[in-house]
N, C-alpha and C positions, 0 to 999 in steps of 0.2 A: 328227678325232682326239679321243676322249674324254679329259677331264682325270683324272689318277689320283686326284685329291682330291674328284671328284664321286662322290656316293653313287649306286649303281645304282637305277634305278627298279623296285622290285619290287611297288608298289602297296600297301604297307603302311608305316605310319609307323615310323621308327627307334626301337627301344626307348630309353626315358628310363633314364639311368644311375641307379642306386640312390643316394639320398641318405645321406649318412653320419650316424651317430648324433650327431654334434656339431652338424650342421645341423638336426636335429629338434628338439634340445634348445634350440637358439637360437631356433628359430620358436615353439616352444612358450612360452619365457620371454618373448619379445616381445609374444605374444598375451596372457599373464596379468600382464605388468608394469603396465598401467594400472589393473587391478583391486587390484593389490597397493598402488599408491600412494592410490588413493581409499579402500580399505578402512579405514584408521584413521579417517579423517574421517567415513565412513558409521557405524562403530562409535561414536564420539563422539556423533554426532547420535542414534543409537539409544539411548544411555543417557541423554542429556541431555533429549532431546524425546520419544522413544519411550515410555519408562517412564510419565512424567506423562499422556501422551495415553492409554495403555493404563488407568491408574488413574482418568481422567476418565470413560472409558467405561464402566469396571465401575462407578464411582459412580452413573452416570446411570441404570443399571438396578437400583438399589436404593432402598429406602426409608429414606433415611438422614436422621436428625432429630437433635434435641438428645440423646435417650436412647442413641442409637447412640454419642455421643461417650464415654459412661461406661460403657456394657455391651459395645460392641464387636460388637454385634448388629445387622445391617441386612437385612432381608427382602429377598429377590430379588423384583422385581415386573415384570421384563421391560421391555415398551414402555410400562408404565403411566405413568411421568413424561412421555414424550414426547406419549402421548394427552392427557394433561392439560394440557401446556404448549399444544399445537396447537388444543386445544379453548377456550382462553381467549381471549376477545376482546380483551384488553389485550396479548396477544403480537402479534397482527396489527397493532394500532395502533402499537406500539413498532417492529415491523419496517418498517411504512410510513415513520415517522418517521426510522428509520435510513437507508433508501433515500434519503429527500429530502436528509437531511444529507450522505450521501455524494456525491450528484449535485452538489449545490451546491458542495461542497468541492473536488471534482476539477474541475469547470467553472472554477471561480474561479481554482484553482491552474494549470491549463494554460494558460488566457488570460493572466493576469497573469505567469506564469512566462516564457511565450514573448516578451511585450512587454518584461520586464525583460532577458532574455537578449539580446534584439536591441538595446536601449539600452547594454548593456554593450559591444557591439561598435561602436557609434557614437560614444562618449565619448572624451575624452582619456585617456592613460594613468594619470596621477594620480586622476582622477575614477574610473576603472575600479577601482584599488587601494582607494580609500576605500569604494566601493560594495560591493566584495567583502569588505572587512573587515567592514563593518556586517552584512552577509548571514551571514558566519560567526559573528559574535557572537550574532546571533538563533538561529541553528541550535544553537550550542553551549549556550544557555541550557536548564537543565532545564524540563520541562514545569510541574511544580509551581510552581517560581518564576515561570514566565511567567504561569500562572494566577492566583497571588496578586498580580502587578503589574496583571494586567487588572481583577482585582476591586477593587484599590484605585482604579483609575483611573475606575471606574464605580460607586463607592460613593456611595449617596444623599446622605448629609449632608457628606462631605468629599472627594468625588471630583473629581479635576481636571477631567474633561469637563463635569460639572455646573457647575462654577464658571466655565469659559471660556464655556459656553453662555449662562450667566445674565449675564455680563459683557458680552457681544456685544448683548444686549438685542434681539434678533431674532426669537428663537425662544420668547421669554417667560421666566417663571422656573422654571428647572431646578434650585433649590437643594436641593430635596427629592425630586427624580425617582428613583424605584426602577426602574432598567432590569431588573433580575431579578424583579421582580414580575408582569411579562406573559410568557407562555410565548413568544410571538412575538418580542419583544424580547430576551429570554434567550437564544433559540436563534440569533438573528441575531448576537449577541455571541460565542457560543460557535463558530459557523462561522467568523466573522471571526478568532478567536484561532486555530484549527486553520489556516486559509490563511495567517496571519501567520507561525506557527511552521513550517509546511511549505515555504513559499515559497522560502527559500534552497537547499534541495535541488534542487528543480524548476528553479530560474533558473540556478543553476551547472552542472547537469548538462546543459542544453539550450545553454548558452554554450559549453561545452567540445564539445558535439557540432556546433555551429554553426562551430565553429574548424576541423573537418576537411572542410568543403565546399570545394571548389577555387574560387578567384576567378574562373577562367575561365568558369564557368557563369553567373555574374552579369554579366561582361562580354558574354558573347554574348547573354544576355536584355536587357541594355542596348542593345546594337546592334540588337535587334529592336523596340526601342520600349517594352519593358516598364518599369513604375514600380515602386515599392518594394513595394506591396501585390501586385502582379502577380508579383514576384519571390518574395515570401514564399508566394504561393498555389502557383505552379507550379514553383519550384525548392526553397525552403528546407524547406517542409512535407512533400513527397514523399520527400525525402532523410531527413528526421528521424522518418520513420514508425516505424521499428523503436524508437528511443529513446522517441518518444511513447507506443508502446504499452506498453512496460515500465513507464514512469512512471505511466500511468493504471492499470495493474493493481497496482502497489506502493500508490498513494495511495487506491484503493479499500479495500485491505485495511487500510491504517493508518486510514482514517476511520471504517469499520466498527468496528475494534476500539479507537477512542478512549474513553478512560475518564476520564483525569485531568481534563482541562478541565470535562467534565460533573460530575463529582463536586465538585471543588473549588469551582465557581461556584455550582452550583445542587442539587447532589446529587439530580438527576432531577426537581426541581421547578420552577416550583409547579404543584401538582396533576397531577405526572407529565408535564408538558408538554415536558420536555427528556430524558425517559429514553428511552435508545437500548439496543441489545441487551447491550452491556457493563454498563450500569448496571442493567439489568432483570436480568441474571444475578447480579450482586452482591447486589441487594436481595432477590431470591429465597433466595439461599443464606445470607446473613449478617444479614438483617434478619428474614426470615419464618423463619429456621433450616429452611429445607427445601433441604438440601444435594444431593439428588437431583435435584430440580427445577432448581436452579440449574445442576448439571452439565449436564442434558438441555439447557438453553438454550444453553450453551456448545458442546456438540456439534452441535447445529442450525446455530449461527453458522458452526462451522467447516466443516460440509457445505455450506452455502451458498457460502461462499467458496471452497471447492474446486472446487465444480461452476461457478461463475463464472470461476475461472481456467483450467480445463479447456476450457470453451467458448470462452473468449476466445482462448487460446493456438491451439486448433485452428483457429479461423477466421483468425487470422493466418497460419498455415501454408498454409491454403488459398488465401488471397489472394496470398502470396508465390509459390506454384506457378503461379497464374493470370497474375500479371504476369511471372513468369520465363519 
């Protein structure tokens, strides 16, 4: 006996009841609500960041010099500024130096930051609080103030480090040693300053991420006979992969765009030995009064960083799909 509620088998699907106008409006509203929430922020970014970028691009294709400041006239040169910059051997030397500085800073930040974050998890609570406070104070210090303190520490005549090394009587007389007179030593000190200033962000971020790793994983690894280094390699680092990826990308961008420590400590000297892309763009624009050339260098820097970010993120997504 066939149930009265069972639909007869006619070979065709039962017609879908028409949706009401209220349902259609609700679905449409739900579809466009995220865009409405994000819209004001995107508009603010477009005004605050978009206009300066458009203005910079327009300046990079003009022959904008000191005369243009008074007359307001700047001839259009197209890609002439970019061709001239890319054809300059100094640009490639600066680009290579910027790459070396970025690799050194990021590598040191990741290694020291990971070790410091691991230390924060091992020490007692009061030591963790004191160390965290010190890190936050370093992080909160303005870069200009940090650079001036660094300059005073390594000052040739009255620097604290020179006095300490001289008093130790192990390395000889450093009472008049000029650390910023040699490009190699000056670049090393600037890298040390960038690492010292950026270390709190990396260490505290990794410490927070480590706190989200379940202790069961470490207990299981310990039962299998894994030591600390083995746990760090096979448990901690794989789980921290996404966080480390974001930190590496951010630190690369910040290292390439670093300007204050280079300018306060050496102003790109001696003999251009500490000039990076940020300093090179500033010198081209405000020392040589070639504002179009300085804008072109800035645009090239943005393009390089954007290309690196896109390739890096795409590789991370590809690795995630393979492992997933």
